[in-house]
Gaussian input, Z-matrix of N, CA and C with variables (Angstrom, degrees):
# hf/3-21g

backbone

0 1
 N
 C     1     B1
 C     2     B2     1     A1
 N     3     B3     2     A2     1     D1
 C     4     B4     3     A3     2     D2
 C     5     B5     4     A4     3     D3
 N     6     B6     5     A5     4     D4
 C     7     B7     6     A6     5     D5
 C     8     B8     7     A7     6     D6
 N     9     B9     8     A8     7     D7
 C    10    B10     9     A9     8     D8
 C    11    B11    10    A10     9     D9
 N    12    B12    11    A11    10    D10
 C    13    B13    12    A12    11    D11
 C    14    B14    13    A13    12    D12
 N    15    B15    14    A14    13    D13
 C    16    B16    15    A15    14    D14
 C    17    B17    16    A16    15    D15
 N    18    B18    17    A17    16    D16
 C    19    B19    18    A18    17    D17
 C    20    B20    19    A19    18    D18
 N    21    B21    20    A20    19    D19
 C    22    B22    21    A21    20    D20
 C    23    B23    22    A22    21    D21
 N    24    B24    23    A23    22    D22
 C    25    B25    24    A24    23    D23
 C    26    B26    25    A25    24    D24
 N    27    B27    26    A26    25    D25
 C    28    B28    27    A27    26    D26
 C    29    B29    28    A28    27    D27
 N    30    B30    29    A29    28    D28
 C    31    B31    30    A30    29    D29
 C    32    B32    31    A31    30    D30
 N    33    B33    32    A32    31    D31
 C    34    B34    33    A33    32    D32
 C    35    B35    34    A34    33    D33
 N    36    B36    35    A35    34    D34
 C    37    B37    36    A36    35    D35
 C    38    B38    37    A37    36    D36
 N    39    B39    38    A38    37    D37
 C    40    B40    39    A39    38    D38
 C    41    B41    40    A40    39    D39
 N    42    B42    41    A41    40    D40
 C    43    B43    42    A42    41    D41
 C    44    B44    43    A43    42    D42
 N    45    B45    44    A44    43    D43
 C    46    B46    45    A45    44    D44
 C    47    B47    46    A46    45    D45
 N    48    B48    47    A47    46    D46
 C    49    B49    48    A48    47    D47
 C    50    B50    49    A49    48    D48
 N    51    B51    50    A50    49    D49
 C    52    B52    51    A51    50    D50
 C    53    B53    52    A52    51    D51
 N    54    B54    53    A53    52    D52
 C    55    B55    54    A54    53    D53
 C    56    B56    55    A55    54    D54
 N    57    B57    56    A56    55    D55
 C    58    B58    57    A57    56    D56
 C    59    B59    58    A58    57    D57
 N    60    B60    59    A59    58    D58
 C    61    B61    60    A60    59    D59
 C    62    B62    61    A61    60    D60
 N    63    B63    62    A62    61    D61
 C    64    B64    63    A63    62    D62
 C    65    B65    64    A64    63    D63
 N    66    B66    65    A65    64    D64
 C    67    B67    66    A66    65    D65
 C    68    B68    67    A67    66    D66
 N    69    B69    68    A68    67    D67
 C    70    B70    69    A69    68    D68
 C    71    B71    70    A70    69    D69
 N    72    B72    71    A71    70    D70
 C    73    B73    72    A72    71    D71
 C    74    B74    73    A73    72    D72
 N    75    B75    74    A74    73    D73
 C    76    B76    75    A75    74    D74
 C    77    B77    76    A76    75    D75
 N    78    B78    77    A77    76    D76
 C    79    B79    78    A78    77    D77
 C    80    B80    79    A79    78    D78
 N    81    B81    80    A80    79    D79
 C    82    B82    81    A81    80    D80
 C    83    B83    82    A82    81    D81
 N    84    B84    83    A83    82    D82
 C    85    B85    84    A84    83    D83
 C    86    B86    85    A85    84    D84
 N    87    B87    86    A86    85    D85
 C    88    B88    87    A87    86    D86
 C    89    B89    88    A88    87    D87
 N    90    B90    89    A89    88    D88
 C    91    B91    90    A90    89    D89
 C    92    B92    91    A91    90    D90
 N    93    B93    92    A92    91    D91
 C    94    B94    93    A93    92    D92
 C    95    B95    94    A94    93    D93
 N    96    B96    95    A95    94    D94
 C    97    B97    96    A96    95    D95
 C    98    B98    97    A97    96    D96
 N    99    B99    98    A98    97    D97
 C   100   B100    99    A99    98    D98
 C   101   B101   100   A100    99    D99
 N   102   B102   101   A101   100   D100
 C   103   B103   102   A102   101   D101
 C   104   B104   103   A103   102   D102
 N   105   B105   104   A104   103   D103
 C   106   B106   105   A105   104   D104
 C   107   B107   106   A106   105   D105
 N   108   B108   107   A107   106   D106
 C   109   B109   108   A108   107   D107
 C   110   B110   109   A109   108   D108
 N   111   B111   110   A110   109   D109
 C   112   B112   111   A111   110   D110
 C   113   B113   112   A112   111   D111
 N   114   B114   113   A113   112   D112
 C   115   B115   114   A114   113   D113
 C   116   B116   115   A115   114   D114
 N   117   B117   116   A116   115   D115
 C   118   B118   117   A117   116   D116
 C   119   B119   118   A118   117   D117
 N   120   B120   119   A119   118   D118
 C   121   B121   120   A120   119   D119
 C   122   B122   121   A121   120   D120
 N   123   B123   122   A122   121   D121
 C   124   B124   123   A123   122   D122
 C   125   B125   124   A124   123   D123
 N   126   B126   125   A125   124   D124
 C   127   B127   126   A126   125   D125
 C   128   B128   127   A127   126   D126
 N   129   B129   128   A128   127   D127
 C   130   B130   129   A129   128   D128
 C   131   B131   130   A130   129   D129
 N   132   B132   131   A131   130   D130
 C   133   B133   132   A132   131   D131
 C   134   B134   133   A133   132   D132
 N   135   B135   134   A134   133   D133
 C   136   B136   135   A135   134   D134
 C   137   B137   136   A136   135   D135
 N   138   B138   137   A137   136   D136
 C   139   B139   138   A138   137   D137
 C   140   B140   139   A139   138   D138
 N   141   B141   140   A140   139   D139
 C   142   B142   141   A141   140   D140
 C   143   B143   142   A142   141   D141
 N   144   B144   143   A143   142   D142
 C   145   B145   144   A144   143   D143
 C   146   B146   145   A145   144   D144
 N   147   B147   146   A146   145   D145
 C   148   B148   147   A147   146   D146
 C   149   B149   148   A148   147   D147
 N   150   B150   149   A149   148   D148
 C   151   B151   150   A150   149   D149
 C   152   B152   151   A151   150   D150
 N   153   B153   152   A152   151   D151
 C   154   B154   153   A153   152   D152
 C   155   B155   154   A154   153   D153
 N   156   B156   155   A155   154   D154
 C   157   B157   156   A156   155   D155
 C   158   B158   157   A157   156   D156
 N   159   B159   158   A158   157   D157
 C   160   B160   159   A159   158   D158
 C   161   B161   160   A160   159   D159
 N   162   B162   161   A161   160   D160
 C   163   B163   162   A162   161   D161
 C   164   B164   163   A163   162   D162
 N   165   B165   164   A164   163   D163
 C   166   B166   165   A165   164   D164
 C   167   B167   166   A166   165   D165
 N   168   B168   167   A167   166   D166
 C   169   B169   168   A168   167   D167
 C   170   B170   169   A169   168   D168
 N   171   B171   170   A170   169   D169
 C   172   B172   171   A171   170   D170
 C   173   B173   172   A172   171   D171
 N   174   B174   173   A173   172   D172
 C   175   B175   174   A174   173   D173
 C   176   B176   175   A175   174   D174
 N   177   B177   176   A176   175   D175
 C   178   B178   177   A177   176   D176
 C   179   B179   178   A178   177   D177
 N   180   B180   179   A179   178   D178
 C   181   B181   180   A180   179   D179
 C   182   B182   181   A181   180   D180
 N   183   B183   182   A182   181   D181
 C   184   B184   183   A183   182   D182
 C   185   B185   184   A184   183   D183
 N   186   B186   185   A185   184   D184
 C   187   B187   186   A186   185   D185
 C   188   B188   187   A187   186   D186
 N   189   B189   188   A188   187   D187
 C   190   B190   189   A189   188   D188
 C   191   B191   190   A190   189   D189
 N   192   B192   191   A191   190   D190
 C   193   B193   192   A192   191   D191
 C   194   B194   193   A193   192   D192
 N   195   B195   194   A194   193   D193
 C   196   B196   195   A195   194   D194
 C   197   B197   196   A196   195   D195
 N   198   B198   197   A197   196   D196
 C   199   B199   198   A198   197   D197
 C   200   B200   199   A199   198   D198
 N   201   B201   200   A200   199   D199
 C   202   B202   201   A201   200   D200
 C   203   B203   202   A202   201   D201
 N   204   B204   203   A203   202   D202
 C   205   B205   204   A204   203   D203
 C   206   B206   205   A205   204   D204
 N   207   B207   206   A206   205   D205
 C   208   B208   207   A207   206   D206
 C   209   B209   208   A208   207   D207
 N   210   B210   209   A209   208   D208
 C   211   B211   210   A210   209   D209
 C   212   B212   211   A211   210   D210
 N   213   B213   212   A212   211   D211
 C   214   B214   213   A213   212   D212
 C   215   B215   214   A214   213   D213
 N   216   B216   215   A215   214   D214
 C   217   B217   216   A216   215   D215
 C   218   B218   217   A217   216   D216
 N   219   B219   218   A218   217   D217
 C   220   B220   219   A219   218   D218
 C   221   B221   220   A220   219   D219
 N   222   B222   221   A221   220   D220
 C   223   B223   222   A222   221   D221
 C   224   B224   223   A223   222   D222
 N   225   B225   224   A224   223   D223
 C   226   B226   225   A225   224   D224
 C   227   B227   226   A226   225   D225
 N   228   B228   227   A227   226   D226
 C   229   B229   228   A228   227   D227
 C   230   B230   229   A229   228   D228
 N   231   B231   230   A230   229   D229
 C   232   B232   231   A231   230   D230
 C   233   B233   232   A232   231   D231
 N   234   B234   233   A233   232   D232
 C   235   B235   234   A234   233   D233
 C   236   B236   235   A235   234   D234
 N   237   B237   236   A236   235   D235
 C   238   B238   237   A237   236   D236
 C   239   B239   238   A238   237   D237
 N   240   B240   239   A239   238   D238
 C   241   B241   240   A240   239   D239
 C   242   B242   241   A241   240   D240
 N   243   B243   242   A242   241   D241
 C   244   B244   243   A243   242   D242
 C   245   B245   244   A244   243   D243
 N   246   B246   245   A245   244   D244
 C   247   B247   246   A246   245   D245
 C   248   B248   247   A247   246   D246
 N   249   B249   248   A248   247   D247
 C   250   B250   249   A249   248   D248
 C   251   B251   250   A250   249   D249
 N   252   B252   251   A251   250   D250
 C   253   B253   252   A252   251   D251
 C   254   B254   253   A253   252   D252
 N   255   B255   254   A254   253   D253
 C   256   B256   255   A255   254   D254
 C   257   B257   256   A256   255   D255
 N   258   B258   257   A257   256   D256
 C   259   B259   258   A258   257   D257
 C   260   B260   259   A259   258   D258
 N   261   B261   260   A260   259   D259
 C   262   B262   261   A261   260   D260
 C   263   B263   262   A262   261   D261
 N   264   B264   263   A263   262   D262
 C   265   B265   264   A264   263   D263
 C   266   B266   265   A265   264   D264
 N   267   B267   266   A266   265   D265
 C   268   B268   267   A267   266   D266
 C   269   B269   268   A268   267   D267
 N   270   B270   269   A269   268   D268
 C   271   B271   270   A270   269   D269
 C   272   B272   271   A271   270   D270
 N   273   B273   272   A272   271   D271
 C   274   B274   273   A273   272   D272
 C   275   B275   274   A274   273   D273
 N   276   B276   275   A275   274   D274
 C   277   B277   276   A276   275   D275
 C   278   B278   277   A277   276   D276
 N   279   B279   278   A278   277   D277
 C   280   B280   279   A279   278   D278
 C   281   B281   280   A280   279   D279
 N   282   B282   281   A281   280   D280
 C   283   B283   282   A282   281   D281
 C   284   B284   283   A283   282   D282
 N   285   B285   284   A284   283   D283
 C   286   B286   285   A285   284   D284
 C   287   B287   286   A286   285   D285
 N   288   B288   287   A287   286   D286
 C   289   B289   288   A288   287   D287
 C   290   B290   289   A289   288   D288
 N   291   B291   290   A290   289   D289
 C   292   B292   291   A291   290   D290
 C   293   B293   292   A292   291   D291
 N   294   B294   293   A293   292   D292
 C   295   B295   294   A294   293   D293
 C   296   B296   295   A295   294   D294
 N   297   B297   296   A296   295   D295
 C   298   B298   297   A297   296   D296
 C   299   B299   298   A298   297   D297

   B1=1.4517
   B2=1.5268
   B3=1.3126
   B4=1.4589
   B5=1.5163
   B6=1.3448
   B7=1.4604
   B8=1.5104
   B9=1.3104
   B10=1.4598
   B11=1.5155
   B12=1.2940
   B13=1.4471
   B14=1.5227
   B15=1.2838
   B16=1.4569
   B17=1.5167
   B18=1.3009
   B19=1.4554
   B20=1.5296
   B21=1.3280
   B22=1.4656
   B23=1.5266
   B24=1.3240
   B25=1.4675
   B26=1.5271
   B27=1.3020
   B28=1.4570
   B29=1.5365
   B30=1.3227
   B31=1.4571
   B32=1.5270
   B33=1.3073
   B34=1.4614
   B35=1.5265
   B36=1.3446
   B37=1.4569
   B38=1.5195
   B39=1.3187
   B40=1.4582
   B41=1.5207
   B42=1.3297
   B43=1.4611
   B44=1.5250
   B45=1.3420
   B46=1.4633
   B47=1.5269
   B48=1.3166
   B49=1.4526
   B50=1.5192
   B51=1.3179
   B52=1.4657
   B53=1.5276
   B54=1.3262
   B55=1.4653
   B56=1.5217
   B57=1.3499
   B58=1.4633
   B59=1.5290
   B60=1.3267
   B61=1.4546
   B62=1.5119
   B63=1.3218
   B64=1.4682
   B65=1.5303
   B66=1.3353
   B67=1.4557
   B68=1.5129
   B69=1.3229
   B70=1.4609
   B71=1.5330
   B72=1.3288
   B73=1.4623
   B74=1.5295
   B75=1.3256
   B76=1.4614
   B77=1.5223
   B78=1.3200
   B79=1.4550
   B80=1.5306
   B81=1.3223
   B82=1.4638
   B83=1.5293
   B84=1.3296
   B85=1.4661
   B86=1.5250
   B87=1.3377
   B88=1.4649
   B89=1.5339
   B90=1.3284
   B91=1.4718
   B92=1.5230
   B93=1.3157
   B94=1.4663
   B95=1.5358
   B96=1.3070
   B97=1.4630
   B98=1.5336
   B99=1.3296
   B100=1.4616
   B101=1.5259
   B102=1.3377
   B103=1.4594
   B104=1.5255
   B105=1.3296
   B106=1.4618
   B107=1.5182
   B108=1.3185
   B109=1.4518
   B110=1.5197
   B111=1.3115
   B112=1.4707
   B113=1.5200
   B114=1.3264
   B115=1.4541
   B116=1.5155
   B117=1.3276
   B118=1.4743
   B119=1.5255
   B120=1.3138
   B121=1.4645
   B122=1.5231
   B123=1.3037
   B124=1.4606
   B125=1.5238
   B126=1.3195
   B127=1.4587
   B128=1.5219
   B129=1.3080
   B130=1.4612
   B131=1.5206
   B132=1.3240
   B133=1.4601
   B134=1.5257
   B135=1.3230
   B136=1.4732
   B137=1.5293
   B138=1.3282
   B139=1.4618
   B140=1.5281
   B141=1.3260
   B142=1.4592
   B143=1.5131
   B144=1.3274
   B145=1.4654
   B146=1.5195
   B147=1.3399
   B148=1.4646
   B149=1.5261
   B150=1.3289
   B151=1.4618
   B152=1.5295
   B153=1.3271
   B154=1.4689
   B155=1.5218
   B156=1.3382
   B157=1.4553
   B158=1.5157
   B159=1.3270
   B160=1.4649
   B161=1.5271
   B162=1.3149
   B163=1.4700
   B164=1.5260
   B165=1.3049
   B166=1.4651
   B167=1.5290
   B168=1.3266
   B169=1.4729
   B170=1.5202
   B171=1.3258
   B172=1.4554
   B173=1.5202
   B174=1.3119
   B175=1.4636
   B176=1.5333
   B177=1.3271
   B178=1.4681
   B179=1.5296
   B180=1.3253
   B181=1.4642
   B182=1.5259
   B183=1.3249
   B184=1.4700
   B185=1.5279
   B186=1.3418
   B187=1.4640
   B188=1.5229
   B189=1.3278
   B190=1.4607
   B191=1.5180
   B192=1.3264
   B193=1.4612
   B194=1.5249
   B195=1.3026
   B196=1.4611
   B197=1.5189
   B198=1.3090
   B199=1.4703
   B200=1.5179
   B201=1.3076
   B202=1.4594
   B203=1.5178
   B204=1.3206
   B205=1.4463
   B206=1.5126
   B207=1.3223
   B208=1.4542
   B209=1.5159
   B210=1.2900
   B211=1.4585
   B212=1.5111
   B213=1.3113
   B214=1.4572
   B215=1.5221
   B216=1.3194
   B217=1.4564
   B218=1.5248
   B219=1.3151
   B220=1.4674
   B221=1.5153
   B222=1.3266
   B223=1.4622
   B224=1.5251
   B225=1.3069
   B226=1.4643
   B227=1.5219
   B228=1.3247
   B229=1.4739
   B230=1.5251
   B231=1.3365
   B232=1.4656
   B233=1.5190
   B234=1.3186
   B235=1.4681
   B236=1.5133
   B237=1.3213
   B238=1.4700
   B239=1.5220
   B240=1.3211
   B241=1.4582
   B242=1.5220
   B243=1.3225
   B244=1.4614
   B245=1.5229
   B246=1.3267
   B247=1.4569
   B248=1.5168
   B249=1.3522
   B250=1.4558
   B251=1.5254
   B252=1.3184
   B253=1.4619
   B254=1.5260
   B255=1.3371
   B256=1.4627
   B257=1.5201
   B258=1.3429
   B259=1.4567
   B260=1.5234
   B261=1.3358
   B262=1.4615
   B263=1.5057
   B264=1.3351
   B265=1.4597
   B266=1.5047
   B267=1.3234
   B268=1.4542
   B269=1.5280
   B270=1.3096
   B271=1.4604
   B272=1.5198
   B273=1.3333
   B274=1.4544
   B275=1.5049
   B276=1.3108
   B277=1.4540
   B278=1.5045
   B279=1.3200
   B280=1.4576
   B281=1.5130
   B282=1.3361
   B283=1.4594
   B284=1.5135
   B285=1.3185
   B286=1.4615
   B287=1.5107
   B288=1.3129
   B289=1.4610
   B290=1.5179
   B291=1.3008
   B292=1.4488
   B293=1.4988
   B294=1.3194
   B295=1.4513
   B296=1.5123
   B297=1.3356
   B298=1.4593
   B299=1.4918
   A1=109.05
   A2=116.32
   A3=121.12
   A4=110.24
   A5=114.91
   A6=119.73
   A7=110.40
   A8=115.72
   A9=122.35
   A10=107.19
   A11=115.80
   A12=120.51
   A13=106.93
   A14=119.45
   A15=121.77
   A16=109.23
   A17=117.09
   A18=121.64
   A19=111.21
   A20=115.46
   A21=124.41
   A22=115.60
   A23=118.65
   A24=119.24
   A25=113.09
   A26=117.93
   A27=120.96
   A28=111.00
   A29=116.69
   A30=122.30
   A31=112.75
   A32=117.95
   A33=123.83
   A34=111.49
   A35=116.19
   A36=122.61
   A37=109.20
   A38=116.24
   A39=122.68
   A40=108.74
   A41=116.32
   A42=121.86
   A43=107.46
   A44=117.75
   A45=120.10
   A46=113.24
   A47=118.47
   A48=121.63
   A49=113.37
   A50=116.72
   A51=121.29
   A52=112.67
   A53=117.61
   A54=121.84
   A55=110.82
   A56=116.13
   A57=121.51
   A58=111.36
   A59=117.64
   A60=121.38
   A61=115.20
   A62=117.51
   A63=120.50
   A64=112.72
   A65=117.24
   A66=121.40
   A67=115.39
   A68=117.49
   A69=120.11
   A70=111.03
   A71=117.99
   A72=120.65
   A73=110.99
   A74=116.96
   A75=121.08
   A76=110.83
   A77=114.94
   A78=120.66
   A79=112.73
   A80=117.50
   A81=120.24
   A82=114.08
   A83=118.43
   A84=120.89
   A85=111.13
   A86=117.98
   A87=120.14
   A88=114.07
   A89=118.07
   A90=120.13
   A91=114.34
   A92=117.44
   A93=122.62
   A94=112.48
   A95=116.26
   A96=121.87
   A97=110.62
   A98=116.86
   A99=121.67
   A100=112.59
   A101=114.58
   A102=122.70
   A103=106.70
   A104=116.57
   A105=120.56
   A106=108.66
   A107=115.26
   A108=121.41
   A109=108.22
   A110=116.36
   A111=122.20
   A112=111.92
   A113=116.89
   A114=122.05
   A115=115.83
   A116=117.62
   A117=121.84
   A118=109.34
   A119=116.01
   A120=120.76
   A121=109.33
   A122=115.19
   A123=123.07
   A124=106.93
   A125=117.86
   A126=120.44
   A127=108.06
   A128=115.20
   A129=121.63
   A130=111.53
   A131=116.77
   A132=121.69
   A133=109.56
   A134=117.10
   A135=121.85
   A136=112.04
   A137=117.62
   A138=120.22
   A139=112.74
   A140=117.99
   A141=121.61
   A142=113.41
   A143=117.19
   A144=121.73
   A145=110.67
   A146=115.90
   A147=120.28
   A148=111.44
   A149=115.86
   A150=123.31
   A151=113.93
   A152=115.47
   A153=119.13
   A154=111.33
   A155=117.27
   A156=121.71
   A157=115.04
   A158=118.31
   A159=120.69
   A160=112.07
   A161=116.98
   A162=120.40
   A163=110.98
   A164=117.36
   A165=121.42
   A166=111.18
   A167=116.96
   A168=120.43
   A169=111.92
   A170=117.67
   A171=120.90
   A172=114.40
   A173=118.72
   A174=121.60
   A175=109.21
   A176=117.47
   A177=119.30
   A178=114.22
   A179=118.13
   A180=120.61
   A181=113.33
   A182=117.07
   A183=122.97
   A184=112.08
   A185=115.52
   A186=120.71
   A187=111.38
   A188=116.07
   A189=121.36
   A190=108.84
   A191=115.88
   A192=120.34
   A193=108.88
   A194=115.71
   A195=122.26
   A196=107.69
   A197=116.18
   A198=120.44
   A199=106.39
   A200=115.38
   A201=122.75
   A202=112.38
   A203=114.84
   A204=122.37
   A205=117.17
   A206=119.68
   A207=118.72
   A208=114.60
   A209=119.08
   A210=122.97
   A211=116.65
   A212=116.96
   A213=121.20
   A214=113.38
   A215=116.91
   A216=119.12
   A217=111.65
   A218=116.45
   A219=119.71
   A220=111.01
   A221=117.48
   A222=120.77
   A223=111.01
   A224=116.77
   A225=120.83
   A226=110.69
   A227=116.47
   A228=120.72
   A229=111.53
   A230=116.77
   A231=119.53
   A232=111.50
   A233=117.45
   A234=120.73
   A235=111.49
   A236=116.41
   A237=120.98
   A238=111.02
   A239=116.96
   A240=120.64
   A241=112.44
   A242=116.33
   A243=121.07
   A244=113.21
   A245=117.16
   A246=119.99
   A247=112.80
   A248=116.50
   A249=121.63
   A250=110.06
   A251=115.40
   A252=120.19
   A253=108.90
   A254=118.33
   A255=120.97
   A256=110.25
   A257=116.19
   A258=120.13
   A259=109.57
   A260=116.88
   A261=119.73
   A262=109.01
   A263=117.22
   A264=119.58
   A265=112.46
   A266=115.62
   A267=122.64
   A268=114.00
   A269=118.31
   A270=119.21
   A271=112.68
   A272=116.37
   A273=119.83
   A274=110.96
   A275=115.71
   A276=121.14
   A277=110.95
   A278=114.75
   A279=120.22
   A280=115.03
   A281=117.74
   A282=119.62
   A283=113.34
   A284=116.78
   A285=120.02
   A286=113.40
   A287=119.38
   A288=121.23
   A289=109.16
   A290=116.85
   A291=121.19
   A292=114.79
   A293=118.89
   A294=121.46
   A295=109.62
   A296=115.49
   A297=119.78
   A298=113.09
   D1=132.89
   D2=-179.41
   D3=-84.43
   D4=140.74
   D5=177.53
   D6=-71.42
   D7=145.71
   D8=174.11
   D9=-135.96
   D10=146.70
   D11=177.27
   D12=-104.37
   D13=-121.53
   D14=177.17
   D15=-92.55
   D16=137.94
   D17=-176.84
   D18=-68.89
   D19=130.86
   D20=173.64
   D21=60.96
   D22=32.73
   D23=176.19
   D24=-113.66
   D25=-11.80
   D26=-175.93
   D27=-70.72
   D28=145.96
   D29=-178.65
   D30=-91.77
   D31=5.29
   D32=-177.47
   D33=-64.18
   D34=131.07
   D35=176.79
   D36=-134.99
   D37=147.55
   D38=177.99
   D39=-130.01
   D40=127.02
   D41=176.64
   D42=-101.52
   D43=98.92
   D44=-176.33
   D45=-61.71
   D46=-23.66
   D47=177.86
   D48=-67.35
   D49=-26.48
   D50=179.01
   D51=-91.85
   D52=-15.94
   D53=-175.18
   D54=-69.79
   D55=132.65
   D56=177.43
   D57=-106.79
   D58=2.84
   D59=177.00
   D60=74.18
   D61=27.02
   D62=-178.14
   D63=-70.93
   D64=-23.60
   D65=178.69
   D66=81.53
   D67=6.50
   D68=-178.85
   D69=-61.62
   D70=-38.45
   D71=-180.00
   D72=-61.90
   D73=-38.13
   D74=177.52
   D75=-65.16
   D76=-40.05
   D77=-176.55
   D78=-66.91
   D79=-38.98
   D80=-173.51
   D81=-94.92
   D82=-15.08
   D83=-176.85
   D84=-73.92
   D85=121.37
   D86=-179.07
   D87=-75.86
   D88=-11.05
   D89=-176.68
   D90=-120.77
   D91=20.99
   D92=176.88
   D93=48.21
   D94=50.13
   D95=179.25
   D96=-73.63
   D97=-29.77
   D98=-174.24
   D99=-108.45
   D100=158.61
   D101=170.70
   D102=-144.82
   D103=157.86
   D104=175.00
   D105=-97.57
   D106=134.17
   D107=176.80
   D108=-142.78
   D109=124.75
   D110=-178.99
   D111=53.56
   D112=39.64
   D113=176.32
   D114=75.69
   D115=14.92
   D116=178.95
   D117=-135.18
   D118=150.94
   D119=175.22
   D120=-73.37
   D121=143.29
   D122=175.41
   D123=-131.98
   D124=147.97
   D125=174.56
   D126=-85.29
   D127=119.58
   D128=-177.93
   D129=-99.48
   D130=-24.60
   D131=-173.85
   D132=-148.95
   D133=59.74
   D134=-174.47
   D135=-55.16
   D136=-41.66
   D137=-179.15
   D138=-68.46
   D139=-11.47
   D140=176.43
   D141=-83.63
   D142=-6.32
   D143=-179.07
   D144=-66.87
   D145=131.38
   D146=177.36
   D147=-101.44
   D148=8.80
   D149=176.53
   D150=58.10
   D151=41.97
   D152=177.54
   D153=-74.41
   D154=-25.59
   D155=177.15
   D156=89.69
   D157=-0.14
   D158=-177.73
   D159=-60.92
   D160=-39.87
   D161=-178.69
   D162=-63.45
   D163=-46.19
   D164=-178.63
   D165=-66.76
   D166=-41.12
   D167=-179.80
   D168=-66.37
   D169=-27.50
   D170=-175.63
   D171=-102.61
   D172=-1.04
   D173=179.37
   D174=-79.45
   D175=117.32
   D176=-176.06
   D177=-71.04
   D178=-16.09
   D179=-178.29
   D180=-112.75
   D181=6.20
   D182=-178.45
   D183=57.82
   D184=35.94
   D185=177.17
   D186=-76.73
   D187=-20.70
   D188=-178.80
   D189=-110.87
   D190=136.15
   D191=175.24
   D192=-136.53
   D193=145.76
   D194=177.55
   D195=-159.63
   D196=140.63
   D197=174.27
   D198=-88.60
   D199=91.53
   D200=-172.49
   D201=-55.11
   D202=129.03
   D203=172.57
   D204=80.86
   D205=9.53
   D206=-176.27
   D207=-106.30
   D208=-24.23
   D209=-168.58
   D210=-60.97
   D211=-86.58
   D212=-170.24
   D213=-61.04
   D214=-49.81
   D215=-176.83
   D216=-62.84
   D217=-46.94
   D218=179.97
   D219=-64.58
   D220=-39.89
   D221=-179.66
   D222=-62.82
   D223=-42.09
   D224=179.44
   D225=-65.55
   D226=-46.99
   D227=-178.80
   D228=-61.68
   D229=-50.35
   D230=-179.21
   D231=-65.17
   D232=-37.23
   D233=177.38
   D234=-61.28
   D235=-44.71
   D236=178.86
   D237=-64.57
   D238=-44.21
   D239=-178.95
   D240=-64.29
   D241=-36.70
   D242=-177.29
   D243=-94.82
   D244=-6.82
   D245=-178.16
   D246=70.26
   D247=30.13
   D248=-179.32
   D249=-120.60
   D250=174.46
   D251=175.56
   D252=-68.41
   D253=150.58
   D254=176.31
   D255=-56.59
   D256=131.26
   D257=-175.19
   D258=-159.12
   D259=139.78
   D260=174.02
   D261=-143.27
   D262=167.01
   D263=-177.54
   D264=-163.57
   D265=-167.92
   D266=-173.80
   D267=-59.46
   D268=-39.45
   D269=-175.27
   D270=-94.92
   D271=12.61
   D272=176.70
   D273=125.77
   D274=162.75
   D275=-177.71
   D276=-59.40
   D277=135.62
   D278=177.36
   D279=86.99
   D280=5.48
   D281=-176.63
   D282=-75.19
   D283=-20.57
   D284=-179.66
   D285=103.66
   D286=-19.91
   D287=179.20
   D288=-74.48
   D289=136.20
   D290=177.02
   D291=85.84
   D292=8.29
   D293=179.90
   D294=-88.59
   D295=142.88
   D296=-178.77
   D297=-97.10

C-alpha cells in the first residue's frame, strides 16, 4: 500500500516536455511517487509526496519542481488557524490553489 498524506495539497509538479527519461526522480524518491512510461517520468502517487525536494534537486533538466517542506505541515497549520480544510497553493499555504 502506498503512503498518502493530505489529498491535493502537495506542491509537486512535473513538466513532461522537459523530461528526458533519465529515471533520477524514481531513484531518489523515498515514496515511489514516479514511474517511467514510454521513456518519460509520470507521477504515479502525487499525494504520497512528502516534499523532501530530492527529485527536483536531482533532475538534470528541471522537469520536476516542488517547494520542499511546505505542503502538508503548512496546510494543516493554516487550516487549523483559519478553521478550514488543509489547503496550499502557488502563492503560499492556504491560498486556495490546488485544493480538491
